[in-house]
Phi, psi and omega in degrees: 000140177287140177294149172291160177274144168245107186264118193247120170276153179267300187282113185120286181292310183265328178243099181285072187300336183269003174296160179305129185305323186273357183232098176295132180298147181301135180090352182263150175245146180270132176233145173251124187227153176222073177294160183301327181285356182265113189269348179284155181289323179282155181283155182276132175277125180232127175261125178230142178256112183302334179296335180297329177300313177297322178297315179294319178297324177296325178284343182295342174292332182255344186230159162264116182282137181218133172288130176234066192220155175294347175292338183043232184296336182291342174299328179288334180272319190260322188261306184308311182299326181284345176254358181077024180267147173287173175296135182242153171295160180219155175275123178266088187306129177295324179211125180262141177061029181267192181291141182232150181291137169044049175077009180282164174294145186298334181287333193305310182299324180283330174300314182294321176299315182295317182295328176046048177090355179277151172296146179208153168243143184227125176250124182201158178266357183250013179286136179231179177298330176298321180291319176302312181298317181295317178295315178302323182274346187231005181226117186279339179276170179295146179210137175241117176255114184245107178282129184249133177292120183288356175271344186240321183082184180298136179229171185312311180300331177292314178295322179296317180297319178297316180295316180294320180295314180296321180294330184279348181293000000 
């Protein structure tokens, strides 16, 4: 059987960008990055928790890990190495921040295209009830949509939920 996909957003789940600016979350390291997609002159502050790399690698036994982020291929250059992750496939969004069906997040329609009928788990900070409804109505395979608080990022219960969901398939 083919492994389910684990579709990973960067900003929110791995980089808790909405945490208080003056208080780096515990366990996180500060990085200054200037990916090509970042149009401001100053570098972007990114908080990453090195322990997340090990957590994701542990899930790689049950999942095929895929970047589902606006960082696209640049996640392999800027994020993956700092977490100890190998190069991962990524979703090359046909259109970013465009129109989305029925109130869904703009990524949702492309997530379903990428999954192409495969089971998947998706971690993102912009998932809403509209996305759950859209996936339930348009994707026949199992799907876990896990909204991550962008002030906190991925935490132990999230990793546990991902492991339990994959084991139950």
